C-alpha positions, 0 to 999 in steps of 0.5 A, spaced: 644 589 602 651 589 606 646 595 611 640 590 611 645 585 615 648 589 618 642 591 621 639 584 623 646 582 626 645 588 630 638 586 634 642 579 635 643 581 643 636 583 644 632 576 641 630 572 645 635 565 646 630 561 643 631 565 636 638 565 636 639 561 631 635 565 626 643 568 626 646 563 621 654 566 623 657 571 629 657 577 625 655 581 619 662 581 616 662 573 617 656 572 613 657 577 608 664 573 606 661 566 605 661 567 597 654 567 598 650 569 591 646 577 592 639 573 591 641 567 597 642 573 601 636 577 599 632 571 601 635 570 607 634 578 610 627 578 607 626 571 611 630 573 617 629 581 619 620 580 620 622 574 625 629 578 628 623 584 629 618 580 632 622 576 636 625 583 639 619 585 640 617 579 644 623 580 648 622 587 650 614 585 652 617 579 656 622 583 659 626 579 665 624 572 662 630 571 657 634 571 664 629 568 668 631 561 663 639 563 664 636 562 672 634 556 671 639 552 667 644 556 672 640 551 678 638 545 673 646 546 671 648 547 679 644 542 682 643 535 677 648 537 673 654 538 678 655 545 676 655 551 671 657 547 664 659 549 658 650 550 656 650 555 660 657 558 657 654 558 650 648 560 651 646 553 649 639 550 651 638 543 655 631 542 652 626 540 657 629 536 663 629 535 670 625 539 674 624 544 669 620 539 663 614 542 665 615 549 664 615 554 658 621 558 656 
């Protein structure tokens, strides 16, 4: 179980930004230390691993799309919010607002 969690969390920085919420904790160790039952951990791994692999694959195919979203977020915050703020620093997403409302991330 531990090795499977470590494997899933090793892809954390390779998934699409929109899929980062698949990860419940910052690290595999933090996830293990929550005291969840083995069954719950196994269910999470079996549900999450295919989604993580699909996200990594899509991110690789899209190439710079992940960085492009960060660029758009930076410009939006600079021009409409008054400078880069906590959204960009935390990797958060403002959703579809401002001049980028019609764009697909």
